[in-house]
N, C-alpha and C positions, 0 to 999 in steps of 0.2 A: 268661180271670179262672179264678180257680180256685173253684171251688163249695163254697157254706157258709162262707166267709170275707170279710167285710166291712171295706171300708177305710174311714176317716175321711172321712164326708161332710160339706166344711164346718168352720166353724169351732167349737171348741167352748163352750157357752157362758160357762165363766168368761175365755177370752179375748177372747168379747165385752163382759166386764162391764168387765176391766182396759182396753179399748180406749173407752168410755165414760167411765168414771172418770177415764183422759188427759186425753180432750178437756175435762172438764168442769175439772180443775186448769189446765191449759193458757189456759183462757179467763178463769178467776178472776183466776190471774195476771198477764195480759194486759191486763184491766180494773185491777187493781191497780196496774201501773206507768204506765199511762198515766193515768189517773183519781185515783187514789190508793186506796190501802186503804182508809179513811174511806168512800169513795162506797160499798163493798160492804160492810161491815160493821155501818156507822150503817142499811145499807137491812132486815137482818135482827137488827139488835140485840147483835150482838156486837162486841167490843173497842169500850167506849165510848170516847169522847173524855176529855179531861183533866179531874179533878176538881180542886177547891178543897184537897183532900191533895194531889193531884200536885203542884201549883202549889207549896204550902209546901215539898213537899222540895226543887222543887227551887232556891226562894228560901231555905232553909240551906245547900244547895252553894253558893250566887252568895255569901253573905255569909263561908262557909267559907273561899273561894278570891278572896275580895277582885274578883269579877266583877261590878261597879257596870252595863255594861251589861246583862245576863242580869238582874239584881234591876232595874231600870228598864223593862223591855221589856215588853209588855201579850201574856197569852197567851189564848186563845179557848177559855172553859168554858162546862158545859152547868150551870146551878143551877137545881133544882127544872125540870128541860125546855127553858130557855129559856136563850136563848146572853146571855152576859156576855163582857167582857173585864175581865183583873184583871191588875197585876202583884205585885210583894211591897211594896207600901205599902197594899195592903188591909188596912181594920182587922180584917174575919173570918180573916186569915192567922198572926196576929201570935203568938195563941198556940202557934200548932203550930210556928212557927217558934222562938221563945222556948224550947221544948222540946226543940228536936231541937241548939241552939247550947249547953246547959246546962254539959257536958264539956267547952268551951272558951272561950277566952280572947275572942271574938266578940260582938258587939254587932250589934244589926239599925243600920243606917244613919237617920238622920232623912229624914224623908219631900223634905224639901228638899232633898237629895242628886240626885232626878230632877229637880227645876223645871229648866223652860229658858227663860233670860232671868225674867221678873217671872210668868211664868205657871206653875202646875202641871204636872205630867206629865199629870193626867187632863184638862186644858183642852188643852193644847197635842193629846192624842188625838183629842178631841172635834170640832177645830177642824181638824186633819186630815182626818178623814173627811168631815169637813159639805165640805172643798173638793175631794176628792177624788172623791167619788161625787157632792155635791150635792143625791141623792133619799135621803138616809139620814135616816129620820124620829129625829130628837134626843130625843123622848120615850120612843120605844122601844132606844135607844144604851146599856146601862148600860154603865158603867167604873165600876169597885172600888166596887158596891153601888149607886151612883145613876144616875140617868138623864141623859143630857148638859144638857138642857135645863133641870130642877129642880136637879140636884144643882153643876153648872159653869155655868149661866146660858148654855146656845149655844140661839139660838132655831134653829129651824127654817126654812130658805130662805122665801124667798115665793115662792106658788104663781103658776102663770103666768096662771091664772085671770081674765079680765077684761081682759087686755094686748091693744091690739090692737082693742078693741070699739068 
């Protein structure tokens, strides 16, 4: 060993910081791909979910492209912090969709285009959620601005209280 010259002892602080940053990014990517990025970003308030305006833009594109499946599909949005489901028939979206279609010859289809037999698309959606889950509170399930119980007359399933007593 030569006197007066020191070699590097260990890693520099910059190298350690880059390793830590790399591990954090790797963990975020793994969680994002396995659980969905909404899981991460909803927790810290970044990249919020769809808004009514985003759905309106999607609806205008659906009308322009004659994409009826997309037009009728329900999307989950948060309005005033509450989870709701909307499709392009929601009255709140119409002015925004019409404004985007001004320079085209396209018109918004009638709401009946999304009906399933005799039932409206909203009623079918509420019934499907009731059958699929069985625990969904129809008073709290909001579809196109109305609760399933009040707007579409879908009752909550009977509770099991008192059965077998």
